[in-house]
C-alpha positions in Angstrom: 83.5 79.9 43.8 86.0 80.1 46.6 84.5 80.4 50.0 84.1 84.0 51.4 87.5 85.2 52.4 88.3 85.7 56.1 91.3 87.2 57.8 93.7 84.8 59.5 93.2 84.4 63.2 95.8 83.6 65.9 95.4 80.4 67.8 95.3 82.2 71.2 92.0 84.0 70.7 89.8 81.0 69.8 91.3 79.2 72.8 90.4 82.1 75.1 86.9 82.1 73.7 86.4 78.4 74.1 87.7 78.6 77.6 85.1 81.3 78.2 82.4 78.8 77.2 83.7 76.6 80.0 83.8 79.4 82.5 87.7 79.3 82.6 88.5 82.6 80.8 89.9 85.5 82.8 87.2 87.6 81.1 84.3 85.3 82.0 83.8 87.1 85.3 83.0 90.3 83.4 80.1 88.6 81.6 76.8 90.1 82.8 73.9 88.0 84.1 72.2 87.8 80.7 69.6 85.3 82.0 68.3 87.9 84.5 68.5 90.8 82.1 66.6 88.9 79.4 64.0 87.7 81.8 63.3 91.4 82.7 62.8 92.2 79.0 60.7 89.1 78.1 57.2 90.5 78.8 57.9 93.7 76.8 59.4 91.7 73.9 56.3 89.5 73.8 54.0 92.6 73.8 56.1 94.1 71.0 55.9 90.9 69.0 52.1 91.0 69.2 52.1 94.7 68.3 54.0 94.0 65.1 52.1 90.8 64.4 48.8 92.7 64.3 50.2 95.4 62.0 52.0 93.5 59.1 53.1 95.3 56.0 54.3 94.0 52.7 57.8 94.3 51.3 58.8 97.9 50.6 55.7 99.3 52.4 56.9 98.9 56.0 56.3 102.6 56.9 54.3 102.0 60.1 56.7 99.3 61.1 59.6 101.6 60.4 58.2 104.4 62.6 57.5 102.0 65.4 61.0 100.5 65.3 62.6 104.0 65.1 60.6 105.2 68.1 61.6 102.2 70.2 65.3 102.4 69.3 65.4 106.1 70.0 64.1 105.5 73.5 67.0 103.0 74.3 69.9 104.7 76.2 73.1 104.7 74.2 71.4 103.9 70.9 72.0 106.3 68.0 69.8 106.2 64.9 71.8 106.4 61.7 70.2 108.3 58.9 70.7 107.1 55.3 68.9 106.0 52.1 67.5 102.9 53.8 64.1 103.0 52.2 61.7 101.6 54.8 64.6 100.2 56.8 66.1 101.3 60.1 69.8 101.4 61.1 71.1 102.2 64.6 74.3 101.8 66.6 74.7 101.0 70.2 78.1 102.1 71.3 79.9 100.3 74.1 82.9 101.3 76.1 84.9 101.4 72.9 83.8 102.1 69.3 85.4 99.0 67.9 85.0 96.2 67.2 81.7 96.6 65.5 79.4 93.6 65.3 76.3 93.7 63.1 72.9 92.2 63.9 70.2 92.0 61.2 66.5 91.7 61.7 64.0 91.6 58.8 60.7 93.5 58.9 58.3 92.6 56.1 55.2 90.4 56.0 53.7 88.1 53.4 50.6 88.3 51.1 48.9 85.6 53.1 45.5 85.7 54.9 46.1 84.7 58.5 44.0 81.8 59.9 45.5 81.4 63.4 42.5 82.8 65.2 44.8 84.5 67.7 43.4 87.5 69.6 46.1 89.7 68.0 45.8 88.1 64.6 46.2 90.3 61.5 43.0 91.3 59.6 44.9 93.6 57.3 44.7 93.5 53.5 46.6 95.3 50.8 46.8 95.2 47.0 49.4 93.2 45.1 49.4 92.7 41.4 46.1 94.5 41.0 44.2 92.3 43.5 43.4 92.4 47.2 45.4 90.1 49.4 45.5 89.4 53.1 48.7 90.3 54.9 50.3 88.5 57.8 53.6 87.8 59.5 53.6 84.1 58.4 57.4 84.0 58.4 58.1 85.3 61.9 59.6 88.6 61.1 57.5 90.1 64.0 59.4 87.8 66.4 62.7 88.7 64.8 62.1 92.4 65.4 61.0 91.9 69.0 64.0 89.8 69.8 66.4 92.4 68.3 64.8 95.2 70.2 64.9 93.2 73.5 68.6 92.4 72.9 69.3 96.1 72.2 67.8 97.0 75.6 69.7 94.2 77.4 73.0 95.4 75.9 72.2 99.0 76.6 71.9 98.2 80.3 75.6 96.9 80.2 77.0 99.2 77.6 79.6 100.6 79.9 81.2 97.2 79.9 80.5 96.2 76.3 83.9 95.9 74.6 82.7 97.2 71.2 79.6 98.4 69.5 76.6 96.8 67.8 75.1 97.9 64.5 71.4 97.0 64.5 69.9 96.5 61.0 66.2 96.4 60.6 65.9 95.4 57.0 62.8 95.7 54.7 61.9 93.5 51.8 63.5 90.2 52.7 60.6 88.3 51.1 61.2 89.8 47.7 65.0 89.4 48.0 65.5 93.1 47.4 66.1 94.5 50.9 69.7 93.5 51.7 71.0 94.5 48.3 69.3 97.9 48.5 70.8 98.6 51.9 74.3 97.6 50.9 74.1 99.7 47.8 73.0 102.6 50.0 76.3 102.3 51.9 75.3 100.3 54.9 78.8 98.8 55.5 80.8 101.8 54.1 83.6 103.4 56.0 83.6 102.9 59.8 80.2 101.0 59.6 82.0 98.0 58.2 81.5 95.3 60.9 83.8 92.5 61.9 81.0 90.1 61.2 77.2 90.1 60.7 74.8 87.8 62.5 71.1 86.9 62.4 68.5 84.3 63.4 65.5 82.8 61.8 62.7 81.3 63.9 62.0 77.7 62.7 59.2 75.3 63.4 61.3 72.3 62.6 63.0 72.8 65.9 61.2 72.7 69.3 61.2 75.8 71.4 64.3 75.8 73.7 66.6 74.5 71.0 69.0 76.3 68.6 70.3 75.0 65.3 73.4 75.8 63.3 74.7 74.9 59.8 78.3 75.6 59.0 79.3 76.4 55.4 76.6 76.6 52.7 73.3 76.8 54.4 70.8 78.4 52.0 70.6 78.3 48.2 71.0 80.5 45.2 67.4 81.4 44.2 67.2 81.8 40.5 64.3 81.9 38.1 63.6 81.6 34.4 60.7 82.2 32.1 60.8 80.1 28.9 58.5 80.8 25.9 58.3 77.8 23.7 57.3 78.6 20.1 55.5 76.5 17.6 53.0 76.7 14.8 49.3 76.5 15.6 46.7 74.3 14.0 43.9 71.9 14.6 44.4 69.3 17.3 43.1 66.6 14.9 46.0 67.2 12.5 49.1 67.6 14.7 51.4 66.6 11.8 50.5 70.0 10.1 51.6 71.9 13.2 54.6 72.4 15.5 53.2 71.6 18.9 54.7 73.8 21.6 52.7 72.0 24.3 54.4 68.7 23.5 57.8 70.5 23.3 57.3 72.2 26.6 56.4 68.8 28.2 59.6 67.2 26.9 61.6 70.2 28.2 60.2 69.8 31.7 61.3 66.2 31.8 64.6 67.0 30.3 65.3 69.6 32.9 65.1 66.9 35.6 67.7 64.9 33.6 70.1 67.8 33.9 70.1 67.5 37.7 70.1 63.7 37.6 72.8 63.2 34.9 74.8 66.4 34.4 75.4 67.8 37.9 77.9 66.2 40.4 75.9 64.3 42.9 78.0 65.9 45.6 76.6 69.3 44.7 73.0 70.3 45.4 70.7 71.4 42.6 67.0 71.7 42.0 65.0 72.7 39.0 61.2 73.0 39.6 58.8 74.1 37.0 56.0 75.9 38.8 53.7 77.0 36.0 52.8 76.2 32.4 50.4 78.3 30.4 49.4 77.9 26.7 46.3 77.5 24.6 42.6 78.1 25.2 40.8 75.2 23.7 41.3 71.4 23.7 41.1 71.0 19.9 43.5 73.9 19.1 47.3 73.6 19.2 48.6 77.0 20.2 51.4 79.1 18.8 53.3 79.2 22.1 53.5 77.9 25.6 55.2 79.8 28.5 56.6 78.1 31.6 58.3 79.4 34.7 60.7 77.7 37.0 62.8 78.1 40.1 66.4 76.9 40.1 68.4 76.3 43.3 72.0 75.5 43.9 74.8 76.3 46.4 78.1 77.0 44.8 78.5 79.5 41.9 80.0 77.0 39.5 76.9 74.9 39.6 74.8 78.0 39.4 76.4 79.1 36.1 76.3 75.5 34.8 72.6 75.2 35.4 71.9 78.4 33.4 73.9 77.1 30.4 72.4 73.7 30.5 68.8 74.9 30.7 69.3 77.0 27.6 71.1 74.2 25.7 68.4 71.7 26.5 65.5 74.0 25.5 67.2 75.1 22.3 68.1 71.5 21.4 64.6 70.1 21.9 63.1 72.9 19.9 65.6 72.4 17.0 64.9 68.7 17.0 61.2 69.4 16.2 61.9 72.2 13.6 60.5 74.8 16.0 61.8 78.4 16.3 64.3 79.0 19.0 62.6 79.5 22.3 62.9 82.8 24.3 64.7 82.3 27.6 64.7 84.9 30.3 67.0 83.6 33.0 67.7 85.7 36.1 70.0 85.2 39.1 68.3 86.2 42.3 69.4 85.9 46.0 72.8 84.2 46.3 73.4 81.2 48.5 74.1 81.8 52.2 77.4 80.8 53.6 77.8 80.5 57.4 81.4 81.2 58.2 82.6 78.1 60.0 84.8 80.0 62.5 81.8 82.1 63.5 79.6 79.0 63.8 82.0 77.3 66.2 82.4 80.3 68.4 78.6 80.8 68.4 77.9 77.1 69.2 80.0 77.5 72.4 77.5 80.3 73.5 74.5 78.2 72.5 75.7 75.2 74.5 76.2 77.4 77.5 72.7 79.0 77.2 70.5 76.0 76.2 72.7 73.1 77.2 74.5 70.6 74.8 71.4 68.5 74.4 69.5 71.5 72.9 72.2 72.7 70.6 72.0 71.1 67.2 73.3 71.0 63.7 71.0 70.9 60.7 71.9 70.1 57.0 72.1 72.6 54.2 68.7 73.6 52.7 67.5 74.8 49.3 65.4 77.7 50.6 66.7 81.2 50.1 67.4 84.2 52.4 68.8 87.5 51.4 70.9 87.7 54.5 73.3 85.9 52.3 74.2 89.2 50.6 75.8 90.5 53.8 77.9 87.4 54.0 79.4 88.2 50.6 80.8 91.4 52.2 81.9 90.4 55.7 81.8 87.0 57.5 78.2 86.1 58.3 76.3 83.5 60.3 72.5 83.0 60.6 71.2 80.4 63.0 67.8 78.9 63.7 65.8 79.5 66.8 63.4 76.7 67.6 59.7 77.8 67.9 57.7 74.6 67.8 55.4 74.4 70.8 55.6 71.2 73.0 51.8 70.7 73.1 50.6 71.4 69.6 51.8 71.3 66.0 53.2 74.4 64.4 52.5 74.9 60.6 55.5 75.6 58.4 56.9 79.0 57.6 54.8 80.8 55.0 51.7 78.9 56.1 48.5 80.9 56.9 48.4 79.2 60.4 52.0 79.8 61.3 51.9 80.3 65.1 55.4 80.1 66.9 55.7 79.4 70.6 56.2 82.8 72.3 58.3 81.2 75.0 61.1 81.3 72.4 61.1 85.1 72.5 62.8 85.4 75.9 65.4 82.8 75.0 66.0 84.7 71.7 66.6 87.9 73.6 69.1 86.2 75.8 71.0 84.3 73.2 71.3 87.3 70.9 72.6 89.6 73.6 75.0 87.0 74.9 76.2 86.1 71.4 76.8 89.8 70.4 78.7 90.3 73.7 80.9 87.2 73.1 81.6 88.2 69.5 82.7 91.7 70.7 84.9 90.1 73.4 86.5 87.9 70.8 87.0 90.5 68.2 88.5 93.0 70.7 91.2 90.5 71.7 89.5 88.9 74.7 88.1 92.2 76.1 91.5 93.8 76.8 
């Protein structure tokens, strides 16, 4: 597909912005002391992170979290809660000295069905039911940190709202982990009318980067997250006489190998693609060839052309292998999920100037595109978007990966997150307003 469209920019404004990053802009003197403002908010932000961490809720069930976020936002001067069909989400606007431009900041809220093993004094001991069974619940992806940073940044910007050249739309989104939250909020009219922002921004804490660093990835950054369920049909019989059967186990095995050949031999090597079969189920006894086998898989890609091609090729390969064995045509249920995330390169370059100023050039980094998914991508299909990584790996201990039961980010990253978000939103508003004039 073509890259998300963006309005043409003049040469002058980017030059003014880059000059601001060097301290030469005539508007640089207006910039508040964000380091001091964020430092004053750091303790409260850490306390709020611990509050949310101890009270995780699964996707679509974030009612206590929603009430806590609403209450905190309502107490911030200049912040107006926006009512709507947001489900368990929260939307609010902080109005600066002028209503426009509007810059959007998104934070996610939901937790994961994972039993926490960190041993922290504020660790979650909560459980819930999912799929008919009891599961532990924890913020193993850092959404508690995301919320605390967003609230801290809202307070920092509130303190200087009389100078803020625009407004900020704060989005506290539910159900990121299921991929349903962003779509639901957009369908409910999040960006309709005068709520359509000039751009939308977000961060994700990341244990691959040490605390004190920030990472960016211009262009495609996250993947299309698609799934399929394939039922391979055969004809059952005794395992001692396979020639009298049509063996779906054997056919399914051939298909798994053939799917890897699609990526290796039918997709341009310059385009990213992954097909991973995560489950195979069929049969109940070693000596009985079953009637059918079911397998499920995740399919990842970046561009929409490759995405469509993978769906066609998976179906063709499965049908072809079945036909070669005289088996019935398999049933394929192939579904497109969260789209790939595209970081608008112009936004990235402007943001990187802010990052370098805040953390220094040595701590501002680029990272390569990944094959993980994030439903923040849906906002970027409507307006220009950019999601960056905030390093949270502690200097003195390992930090397990996202979605691990022991995920324990460095809380020293929270104060930095508050500062960089506030400063980034300020600079984006300055830029979009024409340099603050």
